[in-house]
N, C-alpha and C positions, 0 to 999 in steps of 0.2 A: 400500624398506621397511626399517625398523630390524630388526636381527636380534640378539637377546640371545645371545651365545655363552658368557657366564659369568654365572651368577646371583649378582649382588652387589647386589640391590635392598635396600640398607640402609634401615632405618626402615619397611620393609613386611614383612608376613608373608603372602606369596602362594604359591600352589602353582605348580609348573612349567608346568602347562597354561594359566596365566593370563599368562605372560610376554609372549606375543604381543599380548594385549589392551593391556597397559601400554605396550609398545613402540609400538603403533599410536597410542595416545593421546599419547605424548610427541612422536611425529613430527608429529602434527596441532597440537601446541602451538606457542607462540611462541618464537623464538630471542632470547635475552636477551644472552648473551656468547658470543664465538666467537674461536677461534684456529685457523689452518689453514696447511698447506703445500701447494704445488701440485706435481703430478707433471710428467713430461716432456711431457705433452699439454696442460698448462695447466689441468688439472682439479684440484679439491681432493682431496688424498690424505689425509694425516693431519689429523684434526680433533678439537678438544676444544671441547665446547659446554656451555652451560647453557640448558636449555629449561624454560619455564613451561608447565604443562599441567594439565588436569583428568583425573584417573584414571577408570577405568571405574565406580568407585563414587561419582563426583561430588566427590571431594576435590581441592582445589587443591594442587599440588606443584611442586617444582623437581627436574629430573633433570640430573646431570652425566654426559655421554657422551663416550667416547673411541672414535674410529673410525679404521680404516685399511682398505685393500682387503680384508682378511680378514673384516671385519664390525664390529659395534658392541659395545663393552664398556660396560655400564652401571656406572659408577663409584659413583654414589650417588643416592639418592632421599630428599628431605626436604621438610618444610613450611617450613623456615627458610632464607630466601634467604642470610643471612650465612654459614650453614654451607655451603651449596652454593657460594657465591662463594669461600670459603677453600679448599675442596678443588679447585675448578676451577683457581685460580691456582697451587696447589701442584702439580697434575698437569702444567700447562704448564711450570712451572719445572723439574720433574724430567725431563720429556721433553727440554727444551732442554739441560740439563746432561749428560744421558746420551747424547746423540747425537754421533756422530763429526763433526768439522767438515768442511764441504764447501768446495771452492774453485771459482772460475770459471776460464775459460780463461786469464786473466792471472795466476792464482795467488792471487787475493785471496779471503779467506774470505767466504762468503755466509751470511746468517742462515738458520736452520733454517726459520723460519716466514715466509710471505709476508704474513701479517696477524696481528696480535695486539692485544688490549686489556689485556694484563697488564703492569703496570709492572715495569721491570728486565729485560725481554726484548728482544733485538734487534728493531728494527722498530717498537717501541712509540712512539706519538705521545702527547705530554703530554695527559692528561685523556681518553684514548680510552675508558677504562672508564666514564666518567661517564654516557654515554647509556644503557648497559646497566643500570647501577645505578639510574638514575632510573626507567627503565621497570619494572624489577623491583619497586622500592619502591611505585610507583604501582599495580601489580597487587596487591601485598600489601594496600594500603589499600582497594582495591575489594573484595577477597576478604573482608577482616575486616568491612567494612561489610555485605556480603551475609550473612555468618554472624550478625552481631549482629541484623540485621533479622529473619532467620529465627527466631532465639532469642526475639526480642521477640514475634513473631507467635504462637509456641507458648505463651509465657507469657500473652499476652493471651487466647488461646483458652481456656486452662485456667482463667483467672480468670473469664471470662464463663460457662464451663460451671458453675462453682461458684455464681455469682450466680443463674443460671437454676434450678439445682437447689434452692437455698435458697427461691426464690420459689415453686416448684411444691410443695415439701414443706410449707411453711407454709400455702399456699392449700388444699392437699389435706386437711390435718389440721383446718383450721378454727380456732375459738376456742382460744387457748392454744398454738397451733402454734409460735409463735416462742420461747416460754419452753421448751417441750420440746426444740426443736432446739438452742437455746442450751446446754442441759445436755448434750446428746449430743456437740456439737462443741467444748464447753468454751470458749465465747466468751460475752461479755456479751450480754444481750438487745438493747440498742440497736445493738450491732455487727451482730448477726444480722439485725435489722430493716433496717439500712442496706444490707447486702449483698443482701437480698431485694428491696428497692426498686429497686436497680440491675438486678437480674434481671428485674423486671417491665418495666422500660423496654426491655431487650433483647428480651423476648418481644413487646412491642408493635412494635418496629422490624422484627422478623422476620415479622410477621403478613401472610399472603397468602391471598386467596380467589380461586378460579377460578370463572367463570360459563360454563355450557354450555347448549346448546339442542338439542332433538331436531327431527326433520323436521316434527312437528305443531305446533311452537311451544312445547312444554313447556320450562320453565327449571329448572336444577339448580345447586346450589352445593356446592363442596367446599373445605374449608380445606386449604391446602397442608400436606403432611406427615401428613394423616389419610386414612383409607380410606373413610369414610362419605360418600356422595353424597346430598344432600338434594334431593328433588323439591319444587319451589316451586309447581307447578300450571301450568295452561295459560292463565289469565286474568291478564295482566300488570297490568290495571287493579285487580285485587284485592290486589296485592302492596303492601307498604309503600313501599319504594323511595325514591329511585332506588337502583340497585345500590351505588354508591359510598357512600351514606349508610348502607345496611344493613351493608356490610362494615366500615365504621368503627365502627358501633355494636357489631358483633360483637366487634371487637378490644377495645373499651372495656368490654366486659361488660354493656352496656346492652340487648343483644338477641342472640339466637342462634336458629337454626332449631330447632324442636321439634315433636313430634307434637301437643302441646296447642294449638299455633298453626296446625295444619293442614298442616305440612310432613311429608313421608314419608321416613324414612331408608332408604337403600339401602346396607346394610352390605357393604363390599368390592366395590361395583359397579364394573364395567369401564366406562370413559368413552370407549372407542375408537369406539363407534357414535354418540357425541354430537359436536356441533360446539363447539369452544372459541371463545367469542365475546368474552370480556373477562377481565381480571385486575385486581384491586385489591390494592395492598400499601402498607404504611406508608411504605416508602422511595421507591417510584416513583409512587404514586397510581394513577389509572385508566389502563389500557392497553387500547385497542380493537384486536381482531384484525381482519384483512381484507386486501383488496388496495388498497394506497394509490394506486398508479398509475391504477387503474381507478375510484378513488373509492368502492369498495364495501366496507362493513363486513361482517364474517362473520355478524353478527346478522340474524335474520329480523324480521318485524313485531313479534312479542311481545318479543323481545330488545331491539329498538330502543326500545320503549316503556319497558321496565324500566330500561334504561340511560339514558333521557332524552337520546337523541342525535338529536332532531328539529331539529338545527341543523347548519350547514355552515360550515367555515372554509377559507380559502385559504392554503396553505403555499407559500412561495416560496424557492428557492435563489438567493442574490444574491451577486455579487462586487463588491467596492468599496463606496464610500459611497453611501447612498441616503437623504439627509436628508429628502426631501419625501414619502417613502412613508408612507401611513397604515397602518402595520403595526408590530409589535413583535417583538423577539427573545423567544421563549417562556421561555427560562431566566431572563431578567432579571425577568420578572413572575410567576414561580412556576408557569408552565403545564407540565404533563406532556406530553411528546411521545410519541404512540403509537409502539410499536416498529416498525410497518410504515412509518410516515412517516419515522422516523429512518433505517431501512435505505434507503429511497428517496433521502433527502437525502444520505447518505454515498456512494451510487452516483453522485450528481451533484456530488461534490467537497466537501461540507461536512466539515470536519475535516482536509482535506488540507493546508490552510495557514490563515494568520490572516486572509486576505482574503475567504474564501468562508464564508457563514453562512446561517442560516435565519430567515425572518420569517413571521409569521402574522397574519391579519386576518379578520374576519367576511366571509362571501361578499358580503353586501349593502353592504360598505364597500370592497371590493377595487377597486383602480385601477391605474394605471401605476406600475411599480416600476423605477427606473433600475438597470441592472446585473443584471436578473433573467435567470437562466440557464434556469430551468424552474419550473413551478408545478403544484400539484394541488389539488383540492377534496376534503375528507374530513370526515365527521361529527365533531361535537364535543359533549360533554356540556353540559347547560345550566349547571351550576355553573362550568365552565371558560369558557363563553361570557360569563357575567357578569363573571368576572375579566378576560377579554380586553377587553370593552367599557370597563370601568372604567380599565384601563391606557391605552386609546386616548384616553379623555377627558382624562387627565392630560397628554397630548401637546399639547392645545389651549392 
């Protein structure tokens, strides 16, 4: 383990009790440049190194270290590789110039270092520093890309927060809201309206509704991010449905559960006693909960009727080409893959390489699939089945 015997952590303001953390981080980092002499046992004695590492606070840095049998002296710590490189080479040259010359048994002077990548020092081979420099600059390029992407993510998140805030403020205020907001934020009304429109699109994209069922077959809706759980009743035949259509209408402002329509709000209701049977979101569509391997959805009879999943599809994990299979890749025809099916598929190799993939077909059209590794039958919503059959017709 590195031991800091003299606190010269230049460029850093750390307390003495953190020196060990930084030393450990540097030791775990990558060796970029190195010069060393061997002792009488053939082991590295004096060493001067440049190490690239991430400090305990997650910052990428370069450390210049000088070590001998007594311990490690941290010469410098910096974010700038050129600065570290210059000090490293200067340290090596000073060490070489200050050392008393040694001779072998024939009286010939021997170089101080057994290995070095510093030009002008005995034992240096032309271009030896190139590999270390190349690796260091490659690391700097990676690090700056990382930092730029993080900064962009923060900037994007802040911009989206503003867009959503504008949309909610205007919608909450009602008529004249955009004019009032424009005056408050000192922007033109068209600009405020444009920002709010972008916010509404983001709100739509984030829209998610969970569907629950109790032991008696009662159904419940909750919009993700809200605490009110709406009881839909016990007769699925009396509901509008199917669930995916209701959720999409809720998102679009065309429908929402309300007491005037017969739904009962449960403010802050705990859903732990209910069974989560499905989720619908703008980004992922309908996701059916259940046991994919056993072919059982989590929904009971009432839930299946409201979900409109009186249909069954066969999902196949396939390796290699299967041109004659009457099946399609779900992603290519816009079909949502239930998360339980996707988990099953990944356990069977889907995603591990480019040759293993997922196919789906209606149960009544399922046949032999060349290269099939495994298959399951699982319920599918009526709308998705319509999409699937239309895609299969296009294969003819």
